[in-house]
C-alpha positions, 0 to 999 in steps of 0.5 A: 500500500502507498504510505497515504492509503496505508496510514488512512487504513491504519487509522480506520482499523484503529477506529473499527477496533475502538468500536469493537472494543466498546461494542464488546465491552457493552456486550460483555456487560450485557452478557454478564447481567443477562447470564445472572438474570436468565437461564441457559434455556433462554439463551438456547431458545433465542439462539435457535430463533436467530439461527432460523432468521440467519438461514433465510437472510443468507439467501439474500446476502449478496454483499452489495456493500463490498461490491459498492466499495470494490467498484470505485466508480459506482454512482447513485444508480448502483446504490439505488439498486442495492437498496431496492433489492435489500427492501425486497429481500427484507419483506420476503424474509419477514413473510416467510418467517411468519409462515415457518413459525409454527413448523419451527416450533414443531421441528424443535418440539418447543411451542415457545419458538412459534411466537419468538420467530413470529415477532422476530419477523420484524427484524429482516424487514427493518434491516432491509429498509436501512439506508445503504448510503452509510456504505460510503463511510467505509468506501471514503475511509471516514471510519469515525462516522461509522464508529459513531453510527454503530456505537449509538445503535449498540448502546440503545439496544443494550439499554432496552435489553437489560432494562427488560431483562430486569423487569421481565426475567424472560427471553423476551428481553433478548427478542426485544433487544434484537428488534430494537437494534434493527429499528435503531440502525434503520432510523439512525442510518437516515439521520447520519447520511444524506443519501435518500434511496429511490426504487430502481433495479437498473444496475442489477446485472452489474451488481450480480455479476460480481456478487454471485460468488460472494452470495455462494460464499455467504451461504457456505459461511452461514453453514460454518457460523450457524450450523452448530446452533441447528445441530446442538439445538436439535440433538442436545436440546435448548439447555445445551445450546444455551451453554454452547452459545454463551461459551462461544460468545465469551471465548470469541470476544477478543479473537474473531470478534476483534478481527471483524472490525479490522477486516472491515476497515482494511478491505477498502485499502486492499481494494485500492491496491488490488492490482499491486500484489507486492503492495497487497502482500505488504499490507496483509503482513502488516495486518496479520501481524497486528491481529496476532499481536492482539488476539493471541494473548486474549484468546489464550488468556480466556482459556487459562482463566475460564475456571475462575472467570465463569463461577465469579462473573457468570455464576454457578449455573454456568459452570458447565460452560468452562470446558466449552470456553477452554476449547472454543478459545483455541478455536477462535484464536486459530480462526483469526489467523484465517480471518483476513484471507477473505478480504484479500481474495475479494480485493484480488478480484477472486471471490471464487477462492474465498467460496472454495475455501469456506466450502472445504471447511464446511465439508470437514466441519459439518460431519465432525460437528454432528458426530461430536454432538451425537457422542458427547453433546455440546463438548463434542460440537466444540471439538468438532469446530476446533479440529476443522479449523486446524485442518483447513489452516494449511490449505487456506494459507497455502493458497493465499501464499500462492496468490500473494507470491509470499513465502512461509518465512514471511508469514512466520516473521510477523507471528512467531513472537506473539506465539511464543510470548502467548505460550509463555503467558498461558504456562505462567497463568496456568501455573499460578492458578494451581496455587490459588485457594478455592473461591469461597466469596465474591471478593476472593473470586475477584482477587483471583481473577485480578491476579491471573489477568495482571500476571498474564498481562505482565508476562506477555508484555515482557516476553514480547518486548524481550523477543522484539528487542532480541530480534533487533527491533524490526518494523512491524506490529510491535513497532507500530503499537509502541509508536502510537503509544509514544505519540499518545503519551506525548500528546497527553503530557504536552510535549508533542509539537 
């Protein structure tokens, strides 16, 4: 990437990371509160209902936002066509959800799903009306505007969900939060961006020609992301699914959830240099170095502290989730190493490559997921995901290296220090945990968790700095983070120019 684009993309990535940190901080607080107020079955019911909605929504997910960004010269007619199609899909999905509400309850042997799915039919309808003009925030690299839009939507949804959970003590609080989020997003989208859509399908051919592979990729990606909900819910029941879904959310908060905003921010920059393989390769290595530096300690930290975190933060009724969190934390961490490859494939104008890779993963994951769930319930499902992501890693990365004309040593150069430092941190935290007394009070649980988190942070930071210094202080993620910290401190102390 050129320096100007690289700096703008880096700033955009920072905005998106800040958003995700703020969003997941709100989400974590919300999860903790809801876990204390609700029971696993409540989470399982909502997970089933949202999986059904996601299944229908995926058939209208042509990723027009990526097409609008990739086509640098897209005019108003492209935006009008994308919005019109979104409206059509939203209405169609809402109608279908009303039709399948009763059969869904019968399939899962739970009549409560009928009313839940019927109410959630509002969600895709509201989402389809959202102002597609906000895509321009990313395309024009104005990430601070997108940050404000996304965080406002999240905060309003949080306030509604938690308030209703306190009042109702029911899964209906979660349902209301989902609908509120979609409604808020639609209303705010017209407030923050001046574009006003018109009904039009003039550019349907241009949009669909590029997005067809993205569409198939999204279908397969849905299988990869949500098949566990259907399988665990059907085979093991809503209680097991509630445990699994909460464990998945907690364990993946700092890993796959952190990668998503980085990918969202860097894709416009990738798209601008998609014809320059050398620049794209340099940009990818810089991004994957940052991703590894941030996510490895967080993923391993969650795995190491789960046995203390769950009883203290979530409560004793969630103790069964500890083993699931341990397994899924490793899954999430390994998943991050591949989380940026799809953006590279699309920037290169090769969406087919992304579709093929997610298809191979699905072909391995689905049988393992079903077999594992049948054998040992939700724990088997977690192991199925972990084995699958390990198996696809060399295939996906090998294809990426080929397209970017990159050597394995180039990749290893930016990830080995976080890997070694993270392993050292995990070993240290596990060792310290062996000498902690059993928790017999809230204050003891807090103290134990604080000791483990602080110890892990110190060990990882010292290990990274030692390895980086011993390696001659090369340019990369460590240097970039230290540079940003230095500039921040200079501004705060008044010594900057």
